[in-house]
Backbone atoms as SQL, in Angstrom:
CREATE TABLE atoms (id INTEGER PRIMARY KEY, chain TEXT, resi INTEGER, resn TEXT, atom TEXT, x REAL, y REAL, z REAL);
INSERT INTO atoms VALUES
  (1, 'A', 1, 'UNK', 'N', 0.855, -1.164, 0.000),
  (2, 'A', 1, 'UNK', 'CA', 0.000, 0.000, 0.000),
  (3, 'A', 1, 'UNK', 'C', 0.905, 1.233, 0.000),
  (4, 'A', 2, 'UNK', 'N', 0.543, 2.221, -0.802),
  (5, 'A', 2, 'UNK', 'CA', 1.381, 3.415, -0.881),
  (6, 'A', 2, 'UNK', 'C', 1.271, 4.199, 0.432),
  (7, 'A', 3, 'UNK', 'N', 2.311, 4.981, 0.767),
  (8, 'A', 3, 'UNK', 'CA', 2.332, 5.693, 2.045),
  (9, 'A', 3, 'UNK', 'C', 1.140, 6.628, 2.265),
  (10, 'A', 4, 'UNK', 'N', 0.680, 7.300, 1.221),
  (11, 'A', 4, 'UNK', 'CA', -0.456, 8.220, 1.375),
  (12, 'A', 4, 'UNK', 'C', -1.705, 7.445, 1.773),
  (13, 'A', 5, 'UNK', 'N', -1.948, 6.307, 1.125),
  (14, 'A', 5, 'UNK', 'CA', -3.131, 5.507, 1.458),
  (15, 'A', 5, 'UNK', 'C', -2.997, 4.947, 2.871),
  (16, 'A', 6, 'UNK', 'N', -1.820, 4.502, 3.253),
  (17, 'A', 6, 'UNK', 'CA', -1.600, 4.005, 4.621),
  (18, 'A', 6, 'UNK', 'C', -1.935, 5.072, 5.644),
  (19, 'A', 7, 'UNK', 'N', -1.515, 6.314, 5.394),
  (20, 'A', 7, 'UNK', 'CA', -1.772, 7.416, 6.310),
  (21, 'A', 7, 'UNK', 'C', -3.281, 7.706, 6.413),
  (22, 'A', 8, 'UNK', 'N', -3.973, 7.642, 5.280),
  (23, 'A', 8, 'UNK', 'CA', -5.413, 7.904, 5.268),
  (24, 'A', 8, 'UNK', 'C', -6.166, 6.826, 6.032),
  (25, 'A', 9, 'UNK', 'N', -5.817, 5.569, 5.770),
  (26, 'A', 9, 'UNK', 'CA', -6.482, 4.455, 6.435),
  (27, 'A', 9, 'UNK', 'C', -6.234, 4.527, 7.938),
  (28, 'A', 10, 'UNK', 'N', -4.990, 4.826, 8.347),
  (29, 'A', 10, 'UNK', 'CA', -4.685, 4.850, 9.776),
  (30, 'A', 10, 'UNK', 'C', -5.379, 6.014, 10.491),
  (31, 'A', 11, 'UNK', 'N', -5.771, 7.055, 9.778),
  (32, 'A', 11, 'UNK', 'CA', -6.459, 8.188, 10.383),
  (33, 'A', 11, 'UNK', 'C', -7.970, 8.089, 10.303),
  (34, 'A', 12, 'UNK', 'N', -8.489, 6.910, 9.979),
  (35, 'A', 12, 'UNK', 'CA', -9.932, 6.709, 9.812),
  (36, 'A', 12, 'UNK', 'C', -10.450, 5.731, 10.859),
  (37, 'A', 13, 'UNK', 'N', -11.765, 5.721, 11.041),
  (38, 'A', 13, 'UNK', 'CA', -12.414, 4.821, 11.981),
  (39, 'A', 13, 'UNK', 'C', -13.072, 3.676, 11.222),
  (40, 'A', 14, 'UNK', 'N', -12.908, 2.443, 11.710),
  (41, 'A', 14, 'UNK', 'CA', -13.494, 1.273, 11.052),
  (42, 'A', 14, 'UNK', 'C', -15.006, 1.256, 11.257),
  (43, 'A', 15, 'UNK', 'N', -15.736, 1.011, 10.164),
  (44, 'A', 15, 'UNK', 'CA', -17.193, 0.845, 10.229),
  (45, 'A', 15, 'UNK', 'C', -17.597, -0.604, 10.002),
  (46, 'A', 16, 'UNK', 'N', -16.974, -1.228, 8.982),
  (47, 'A', 16, 'UNK', 'CA', -17.394, -2.573, 8.600),
  (48, 'A', 16, 'UNK', 'C', -16.288, -3.226, 7.791),
  (49, 'A', 17, 'UNK', 'N', -16.151, -4.546, 7.945),
  (50, 'A', 17, 'UNK', 'CA', -15.230, -5.292, 7.095),
  (51, 'A', 17, 'UNK', 'C', -15.862, -6.618, 6.722),
  (52, 'A', 18, 'UNK', 'N', -15.819, -6.921, 5.414),
  (53, 'A', 18, 'UNK', 'CA', -16.315, -8.195, 4.900),
  (54, 'A', 18, 'UNK', 'C', -15.193, -8.836, 4.096),
  (55, 'A', 19, 'UNK', 'N', -15.507, -9.917, 3.403),
  (56, 'A', 19, 'UNK', 'CA', -14.496, -10.592, 2.567),
  (57, 'A', 19, 'UNK', 'C', -14.010, -9.705, 1.430),
  (58, 'A', 20, 'UNK', 'N', -14.839, -8.766, 0.984),
  (59, 'A', 20, 'UNK', 'CA', -14.486, -7.960, -0.182),
  (60, 'A', 20, 'UNK', 'C', -14.437, -6.461, 0.076),
  (61, 'A', 21, 'UNK', 'N', -14.738, -6.024, 1.320),
  (62, 'A', 21, 'UNK', 'CA', -14.865, -4.593, 1.590),
  (63, 'A', 21, 'UNK', 'C', -14.283, -4.219, 2.941),
  (64, 'A', 22, 'UNK', 'N', -13.563, -3.103, 2.959),
  (65, 'A', 22, 'UNK', 'CA', -13.178, -2.442, 4.198),
  (66, 'A', 22, 'UNK', 'C', -13.835, -1.070, 4.139),
  (67, 'A', 23, 'UNK', 'N', -14.771, -0.805, 5.061),
  (68, 'A', 23, 'UNK', 'CA', -15.476, 0.471, 5.057),
  (69, 'A', 23, 'UNK', 'C', -15.040, 1.272, 6.285),
  (70, 'A', 24, 'UNK', 'N', -14.559, 2.481, 6.024),
  (71, 'A', 24, 'UNK', 'CA', -14.028, 3.344, 7.065),
  (72, 'A', 24, 'UNK', 'C', -14.780, 4.664, 7.085),
  (73, 'A', 25, 'UNK', 'N', -14.644, 5.389, 8.179),
  (74, 'A', 25, 'UNK', 'CA', -15.237, 6.718, 8.271),
  (75, 'A', 25, 'UNK', 'C', -14.163, 7.699, 8.706),
  (76, 'A', 26, 'UNK', 'N', -14.284, 8.900, 8.193),
  (77, 'A', 26, 'UNK', 'CA', -13.322, 9.952, 8.492),
  (78, 'A', 26, 'UNK', 'C', -14.077, 11.267, 8.628),
  (79, 'A', 27, 'UNK', 'N', -13.591, 12.148, 9.464),
  (80, 'A', 27, 'UNK', 'CA', -14.234, 13.449, 9.625),
  (81, 'A', 27, 'UNK', 'C', -13.936, 14.332, 8.420),
  (82, 'A', 28, 'UNK', 'N', -14.885, 15.222, 8.120),
  (83, 'A', 28, 'UNK', 'CA', -14.717, 16.143, 7.004),
  (84, 'A', 28, 'UNK', 'C', -15.819, 15.937, 5.986),
  (85, 'A', 29, 'UNK', 'N', -15.893, 16.812, 5.043),
  (86, 'A', 29, 'UNK', 'CA', -16.904, 16.728, 4.002),
  (87, 'A', 29, 'UNK', 'C', -16.260, 16.543, 2.644),
  (88, 'A', 30, 'UNK', 'N', -16.941, 17.012, 1.614),
  (89, 'A', 30, 'UNK', 'CA', -16.461, 16.832, 0.240),
  (90, 'A', 30, 'UNK', 'C', -15.127, 17.544, 0.013),
  (91, 'A', 31, 'UNK', 'N', -14.935, 18.716, 0.579),
  (92, 'A', 31, 'UNK', 'CA', -13.667, 19.433, 0.396),
  (93, 'A', 31, 'UNK', 'C', -12.504, 18.613, 0.953),
  (94, 'A', 32, 'UNK', 'N', -12.690, 17.998, 2.115),
  (95, 'A', 32, 'UNK', 'CA', -11.645, 17.156, 2.705),
  (96, 'A', 32, 'UNK', 'C', -11.411, 15.905, 1.864),
  (97, 'A', 33, 'UNK', 'N', -12.488, 15.289, 1.373),
  (98, 'A', 33, 'UNK', 'CA', -12.352, 14.108, 0.517),
  (99, 'A', 33, 'UNK', 'C', -11.567, 14.450, -0.751),
  (100, 'A', 34, 'UNK', 'N', -11.878, 15.595, -1.359),
  (101, 'A', 34, 'UNK', 'CA', -11.154, 16.011, -2.564),
  (102, 'A', 34, 'UNK', 'C', -9.689, 16.319, -2.267),
  (103, 'A', 35, 'UNK', 'N', -9.405, 16.932, -1.135),
  (104, 'A', 35, 'UNK', 'CA', -8.021, 17.239, -0.765),
  (105, 'A', 35, 'UNK', 'C', -7.212, 15.956, -0.608),
  (106, 'A', 36, 'UNK', 'N', -7.785, 14.975, 0.097),
  (107, 'A', 36, 'UNK', 'CA', -7.096, 13.699, 0.299),
  (108, 'A', 36, 'UNK', 'C', -6.931, 12.974, -1.033),
  (109, 'A', 37, 'UNK', 'N', -7.972, 12.979, -1.867),
  (110, 'A', 37, 'UNK', 'CA', -7.876, 12.329, -3.181),
  (111, 'A', 37, 'UNK', 'C', -6.746, 12.958, -3.992),
  (112, 'A', 38, 'UNK', 'N', -6.646, 14.277, -3.976),
  (113, 'A', 38, 'UNK', 'CA', -5.572, 14.947, -4.719),
  (114, 'A', 38, 'UNK', 'C', -4.200, 14.525, -4.198),
  (115, 'A', 39, 'UNK', 'N', -4.070, 14.305, -2.880),
  (116, 'A', 39, 'UNK', 'CA', -2.818, 13.785, -2.322),
  (117, 'A', 39, 'UNK', 'C', -2.525, 12.384, -2.857),
  (118, 'A', 40, 'UNK', 'N', -3.558, 11.547, -2.926),
  (119, 'A', 40, 'UNK', 'CA', -3.388, 10.184, -3.445),
  (120, 'A', 40, 'UNK', 'C', -2.965, 10.236, -4.912),
  (121, 'A', 41, 'UNK', 'N', -3.631, 11.079, -5.699),
  (122, 'A', 41, 'UNK', 'CA', -3.387, 11.142, -7.143),
  (123, 'A', 41, 'UNK', 'C', -1.996, 11.691, -7.457),
  (124, 'A', 42, 'UNK', 'N', -1.531, 12.631, -6.663),
  (125, 'A', 42, 'UNK', 'CA', -0.236, 13.240, -6.951),
  (126, 'A', 42, 'UNK', 'C', -0.254, 13.870, -8.338),
  (127, 'A', 43, 'UNK', 'N', 0.756, 13.564, -9.146),
  (128, 'A', 43, 'UNK', 'CA', 0.875, 14.153, -10.488),
  (129, 'A', 43, 'UNK', 'C', 0.231, 13.284, -11.573),
  (130, 'A', 44, 'UNK', 'N', -0.411, 12.180, -11.179),
  (131, 'A', 44, 'UNK', 'CA', -1.018, 11.281, -12.171),
  (132, 'A', 44, 'UNK', 'C', -2.236, 11.940, -12.814),
  (133, 'A', 45, 'UNK', 'N', -2.550, 11.557, -14.055),
  (134, 'A', 45, 'UNK', 'CA', -3.741, 12.115, -14.720),
  (135, 'A', 45, 'UNK', 'C', -5.024, 11.701, -13.990),
  (136, 'A', 46, 'UNK', 'N', -5.924, 12.654, -13.821),
  (137, 'A', 46, 'UNK', 'CA', -7.215, 12.407, -13.175),
  (138, 'A', 46, 'UNK', 'C', -8.300, 12.420, -14.241),
  (139, 'A', 47, 'UNK', 'N', -9.160, 11.403, -14.199),
  (140, 'A', 47, 'UNK', 'CA', -10.265, 11.280, -15.142),
  (141, 'A', 47, 'UNK', 'C', -11.545, 11.713, -14.449),
  (142, 'A', 48, 'UNK', 'N', -12.374, 12.467, -15.143),
  (143, 'A', 48, 'UNK', 'CA', -13.659, 12.906, -14.606),
  (144, 'A', 48, 'UNK', 'C', -14.765, 12.156, -15.331),
  (145, 'A', 49, 'UNK', 'N', -15.660, 11.562, -14.547),
  (146, 'A', 49, 'UNK', 'CA', -16.759, 10.762, -15.097),
  (147, 'A', 49, 'UNK', 'C', -18.067, 11.352, -14.588),
  (148, 'A', 50, 'UNK', 'N', -18.973, 11.690, -15.494),
  (149, 'A', 50, 'UNK', 'CA', -20.294, 12.200, -15.108),
  (150, 'A', 50, 'UNK', 'C', -21.250, 11.016, -14.981),
  (151, 'A', 51, 'UNK', 'N', -21.888, 10.868, -13.834),
  (152, 'A', 51, 'UNK', 'CA', -22.873, 9.805, -13.615),
  (153, 'A', 51, 'UNK', 'C', -24.221, 10.455, -13.302),
  (154, 'A', 52, 'UNK', 'N', -25.312, 9.696, -13.322),
  (155, 'A', 52, 'UNK', 'CA', -26.608, 10.274, -12.966),
  (156, 'A', 52, 'UNK', 'C', -26.639, 10.861, -11.542),
  (157, 'A', 53, 'UNK', 'N', -25.817, 10.324, -10.637),
  (158, 'A', 53, 'UNK', 'CA', -25.788, 10.823, -9.259),
  (159, 'A', 53, 'UNK', 'C', -24.843, 11.998, -9.066),
  (160, 'A', 54, 'UNK', 'N', -23.910, 12.201, -9.999),
  (161, 'A', 54, 'UNK', 'CA', -22.952, 13.292, -9.869),
  (162, 'A', 54, 'UNK', 'C', -21.613, 12.951, -10.493),
  (163, 'A', 55, 'UNK', 'N', -20.637, 13.785, -10.225),
  (164, 'A', 55, 'UNK', 'CA', -19.311, 13.648, -10.818),
  (165, 'A', 55, 'UNK', 'C', -18.444, 12.727, -9.965),
  (166, 'A', 56, 'UNK', 'N', -17.678, 11.863, -10.656),
  (167, 'A', 56, 'UNK', 'CA', -16.689, 10.997, -10.024),
  (168, 'A', 56, 'UNK', 'C', -15.341, 11.356, -10.630),
  (169, 'A', 57, 'UNK', 'N', -14.339, 11.576, -9.762),
  (170, 'A', 57, 'UNK', 'CA', -12.969, 11.780, -10.247),
  (171, 'A', 57, 'UNK', 'C', -12.196, 10.522, -9.929),
  (172, 'A', 58, 'UNK', 'N', -11.408, 10.031, -10.893),
  (173, 'A', 58, 'UNK', 'CA', -10.708, 8.756, -10.732),
  (174, 'A', 58, 'UNK', 'C', -9.269, 8.859, -11.210),
  (175, 'A', 59, 'UNK', 'N', -8.422, 7.988, -10.649),
  (176, 'A', 59, 'UNK', 'CA', -7.013, 7.943, -11.011),
  (177, 'A', 59, 'UNK', 'C', -6.526, 6.493, -10.911),
  (178, 'A', 60, 'UNK', 'N', -5.601, 6.122, -11.780),
  (179, 'A', 60, 'UNK', 'CA', -4.969, 4.809, -11.693),
  (180, 'A', 60, 'UNK', 'C', -3.663, 4.960, -10.936),
  (181, 'A', 61, 'UNK', 'N', -3.478, 4.124, -9.905),
  (182, 'A', 61, 'UNK', 'CA', -2.298, 4.185, -9.050),
  (183, 'A', 61, 'UNK', 'C', -1.317, 3.079, -9.416),
  (184, 'A', 62, 'UNK', 'N', -0.229, 3.009, -8.661),
  (185, 'A', 62, 'UNK', 'CA', 0.757, 1.965, -8.900),
  (186, 'A', 62, 'UNK', 'C', 0.156, 0.585, -8.656),
  (187, 'A', 63, 'UNK', 'N', 0.771, -0.410, -9.234),
  (188, 'A', 63, 'UNK', 'CA', 0.345, -1.808, -9.088),
  (189, 'A', 63, 'UNK', 'C', -1.089, -2.056, -9.540),
  (190, 'A', 64, 'UNK', 'N', -1.614, -1.205, -10.418),
  (191, 'A', 64, 'UNK', 'CA', -2.961, -1.413, -10.946),
  (192, 'A', 64, 'UNK', 'C', -4.077, -0.983, -10.021),
  (193, 'A', 65, 'UNK', 'N', -3.751, -0.427, -8.853),
  (194, 'A', 65, 'UNK', 'CA', -4.799, 0.046, -7.951),
  (195, 'A', 65, 'UNK', 'C', -5.470, 1.269, -8.569),
  (196, 'A', 66, 'UNK', 'N', -6.741, 1.481, -8.227),
  (197, 'A', 66, 'UNK', 'CA', -7.501, 2.633, -8.716),
  (198, 'A', 66, 'UNK', 'C', -8.145, 3.324, -7.527),
  (199, 'A', 67, 'UNK', 'N', -8.211, 4.642, -7.598),
  (200, 'A', 67, 'UNK', 'CA', -8.865, 5.419, -6.545),
  (201, 'A', 67, 'UNK', 'C', -9.858, 6.366, -7.195),
  (202, 'A', 68, 'UNK', 'N', -10.941, 6.638, -6.485),
  (203, 'A', 68, 'UNK', 'CA', -11.925, 7.596, -6.980),
  (204, 'A', 68, 'UNK', 'C', -12.512, 8.358, -5.796),
  (205, 'A', 69, 'UNK', 'N', -13.058, 9.523, -6.099),
  (206, 'A', 69, 'UNK', 'CA', -13.748, 10.325, -5.092),
  (207, 'A', 69, 'UNK', 'C', -15.060, 10.802, -5.694),
  (208, 'A', 70, 'UNK', 'N', -16.077, 10.823, -4.847),
  (209, 'A', 70, 'UNK', 'CA', -17.394, 11.282, -5.303),
  (210, 'A', 70, 'UNK', 'C', -18.102, 11.927, -4.124),
  (211, 'A', 71, 'UNK', 'N', -19.027, 12.799, -4.415),
  (212, 'A', 71, 'UNK', 'CA', -19.765, 13.512, -3.377),
  (213, 'A', 71, 'UNK', 'C', -21.008, 12.794, -2.930),
  (214, 'A', 72, 'UNK', 'N', -21.153, 11.539, -3.254),
  (215, 'A', 72, 'UNK', 'CA', -22.353, 10.773, -2.923),
  (216, 'A', 72, 'UNK', 'C', -21.966, 9.345, -2.600),
  (217, 'A', 73, 'UNK', 'N', -22.888, 8.614, -2.029),
  (218, 'A', 73, 'UNK', 'CA', -22.709, 7.187, -1.760),
  (219, 'A', 73, 'UNK', 'C', -24.088, 6.568, -1.677),
  (220, 'A', 74, 'UNK', 'N', -24.138, 5.323, -1.220),
  (221, 'A', 74, 'UNK', 'CA', -25.452, 4.703, -1.029),
  (222, 'A', 74, 'UNK', 'C', -26.201, 5.407, 0.101),
  (223, 'A', 75, 'UNK', 'N', -25.452, 6.113, 0.944),
  (224, 'A', 75, 'UNK', 'CA', -26.038, 6.968, 1.981),
  (225, 'A', 75, 'UNK', 'C', -25.896, 8.395, 1.453),
  (226, 'A', 76, 'UNK', 'N', -26.949, 8.974, 0.882),
  (227, 'A', 76, 'UNK', 'CA', -26.825, 10.271, 0.209),
  (228, 'A', 76, 'UNK', 'C', -26.077, 11.309, 1.036),
  (229, 'A', 77, 'UNK', 'N', -25.383, 12.144, 0.333),
  (230, 'A', 77, 'UNK', 'CA', -24.593, 13.249, 0.876),
  (231, 'A', 77, 'UNK', 'C', -23.432, 12.795, 1.752),
  (232, 'A', 78, 'UNK', 'N', -22.943, 11.563, 1.548),
  (233, 'A', 78, 'UNK', 'CA', -21.747, 11.094, 2.247),
  (234, 'A', 78, 'UNK', 'C', -20.628, 10.990, 1.215),
  (235, 'A', 79, 'UNK', 'N', -19.772, 12.003, 1.108),
  (236, 'A', 79, 'UNK', 'CA', -18.648, 11.919, 0.177),
  (237, 'A', 79, 'UNK', 'C', -17.836, 10.659, 0.460),
  (238, 'A', 80, 'UNK', 'N', -17.297, 10.060, -0.609),
  (239, 'A', 80, 'UNK', 'CA', -16.609, 8.779, -0.484),
  (240, 'A', 80, 'UNK', 'C', -15.361, 8.743, -1.341),
  (241, 'A', 81, 'UNK', 'N', -14.276, 8.225, -0.767),
  (242, 'A', 81, 'UNK', 'CA', -13.099, 7.839, -1.538),
  (243, 'A', 81, 'UNK', 'C', -13.134, 6.330, -1.613),
  (244, 'A', 82, 'UNK', 'N', -12.971, 5.795, -2.811),
  (245, 'A', 82, 'UNK', 'CA', -12.974, 4.354, -3.013),
  (246, 'A', 82, 'UNK', 'C', -11.638, 3.942, -3.614),
  (247, 'A', 83, 'UNK', 'N', -11.020, 2.913, -3.043),
  (248, 'A', 83, 'UNK', 'CA', -9.736, 2.413, -3.521),
  (249, 'A', 83, 'UNK', 'C', -9.914, 0.943, -3.876),
  (250, 'A', 84, 'UNK', 'N', -9.668, 0.617, -5.135),
  (251, 'A', 84, 'UNK', 'CA', -9.821, -0.761, -5.608),
  (252, 'A', 84, 'UNK', 'C', -8.452, -1.342, -5.925),
  (253, 'A', 85, 'UNK', 'N', -8.341, -2.658, -5.773),
  (254, 'A', 85, 'UNK', 'CA', -7.094, -3.331, -6.099),
  (255, 'A', 85, 'UNK', 'C', -6.212, -3.541, -4.886),
  (256, 'A', 86, 'UNK', 'N', -6.772, -3.360, -3.681),
  (257, 'A', 86, 'UNK', 'CA', -6.044, -3.601, -2.439),
  (258, 'A', 86, 'UNK', 'C', -6.237, -5.070, -2.093),
  (259, 'A', 87, 'UNK', 'N', -5.439, -5.932, -2.712),
  (260, 'A', 87, 'UNK', 'CA', -5.651, -7.371, -2.556),
  (261, 'A', 87, 'UNK', 'C', -6.999, -7.724, -3.145),
  (262, 'A', 88, 'UNK', 'N', -7.792, -8.453, -2.407),
  (263, 'A', 88, 'UNK', 'CA', -9.126, -8.835, -2.885),
  (264, 'A', 88, 'UNK', 'C', -10.203, -7.911, -2.335),
  (265, 'A', 89, 'UNK', 'N', -9.799, -6.836, -1.658),
  (266, 'A', 89, 'UNK', 'CA', -10.776, -5.958, -1.016),
  (267, 'A', 89, 'UNK', 'C', -10.813, -4.572, -1.646),
  (268, 'A', 90, 'UNK', 'N', -11.965, -3.951, -1.521),
  (269, 'A', 90, 'UNK', 'CA', -12.155, -2.553, -1.894),
  (270, 'A', 90, 'UNK', 'C', -12.229, -1.757, -0.592),
  (271, 'A', 91, 'UNK', 'N', -11.544, -0.627, -0.550),
  (272, 'A', 91, 'UNK', 'CA', -11.596, 0.254, 0.612),
  (273, 'A', 91, 'UNK', 'C', -12.524, 1.417, 0.275),
  (274, 'A', 92, 'UNK', 'N', -13.503, 1.671, 1.143),
  (275, 'A', 92, 'UNK', 'CA', -14.383, 2.831, 0.991),
  (276, 'A', 92, 'UNK', 'C', -14.258, 3.676, 2.241),
  (277, 'A', 93, 'UNK', 'N', -13.915, 4.938, 2.044),
  (278, 'A', 93, 'UNK', 'CA', -13.796, 5.858, 3.168),
  (279, 'A', 93, 'UNK', 'C', -14.923, 6.864, 3.048),
  (280, 'A', 94, 'UNK', 'N', -15.856, 6.831, 3.995),
  (281, 'A', 94, 'UNK', 'CA', -16.996, 7.745, 4.012),
  (282, 'A', 94, 'UNK', 'C', -16.638, 8.935, 4.889),
  (283, 'A', 95, 'UNK', 'N', -17.027, 10.105, 4.445),
  (284, 'A', 95, 'UNK', 'CA', -16.739, 11.330, 5.195),
  (285, 'A', 95, 'UNK', 'C', -18.014, 11.829, 5.854),
  (286, 'A', 96, 'UNK', 'N', -17.902, 12.190, 7.123),
  (287, 'A', 96, 'UNK', 'CA', -19.068, 12.641, 7.885),
  (288, 'A', 96, 'UNK', 'C', -18.890, 14.086, 8.294);
């Protein structure tokens, strides 16, 4: 795991863990989620995807991992950073 992601995970509170998901919570709103995502992305190209629920920004990280940030989740108005490719699990960090 890259150092930035390790720092983010260690500064978050565990909500739920299953075979395929690690769900965490962190203080802050969309501005904080975007700031952290920009730290994760660094100088890599960021892709913007328009969805019916809103805009998703995504980046491909080292080792094929992918990260994205969005201002929504299954719990409306909960900004989320999602990291895929962390072994067999997806990490979702919800901001409150």
